N, C-alpha and C positions, 0 to 999 in steps of 0.2 A: 814453030807451034810457040803462042805466048805464053811466059813463064808465070804461073799457078802458084801464089803462095797460100799454102793454109797457115790457118790462124793457130798458132801456138798458144797453149794456155802459158800466162803469164805466170813465172816463179815465186817462191814466195816473199825471196827478200824483194821480186817486183810489185806483188800485193800488197805488202807489208808497206810498202814508201807510197803506192798509189793508195790504200786508206788512210794513212797519214794526211797525205795533201789535200783528201777529201773531207775529212776531221776540221782540219784547219780551214780551209775553202768555208766548209759551214757554219765556222765560230765564229770567222771575220765577218763573213755577211749578217751572221747574227747582232753580233756587234753594230756593226753597220746600221741595222733597223734599230735598233735601242737608240744608237745617237740620234740618230734621225727623227723618232720619236722624243727621243730630251728636246731638240731643237723645237719640235713641234713645240711642246708644250710650255719651254719659254716663250716662244711668241706671241702665244695665245696670254700668258700671265701679263706679259709686256702690254699686249692690247689692251689688255683690262685696266691696269693700275691706268693706263693711258687714258682711259675712260673716264674711268672714276679721277681724275684729276680735271679732265673736262669737267663731268658735272659740277664736283665744287668748284669750279672757278665759275661756270654757270652761276649756280647755287650762290655764290659773293655778289656775282653781277646784280642778280635780280633784287638781293638782299639790299644792296646800294642805293639802287633805282627804289626801289620802295621806302628808305630814309630818306631818301632825297626829296619823293614825292611828299613824305611826311612833312619833313622841314617847311618844305611849299607849302603847303596844306596850312602847318600851324602860324606861318609869316603873314600866310593872308587873311586868315581869321583875326589874328592881333590886328591887323588892319583897322578888320571890322569893328572894335570895342572901341563905345567913345573913350575922350579923353577921362573920366569922373572915372571909367571901370577898368582903365588899364594898370592901375597902381594896383588893385586888388589882381590882374593878372598875372602880374611879376611875380606876386608874392606866391600862389599856387604853384 
């Protein structure tokens, strides 16, 4: 006949130890969750900074392109001005 072991309730010390272990486990899980959330926030903040920088660069490039087009238009306009009016144009 197989030996059947009855479940014996834990002693006070064993119950206290188990409670402490459970509390530590819960605390560690909570801290890991907070750390994961913080890392996610940092990733989002970094992505936001990167996108903001990219937008600044794009705006800067567009402005430079517009400036070059404006300079080119001014130079083309200058070529169209007759020699007699060129002196007046350069003073303005």
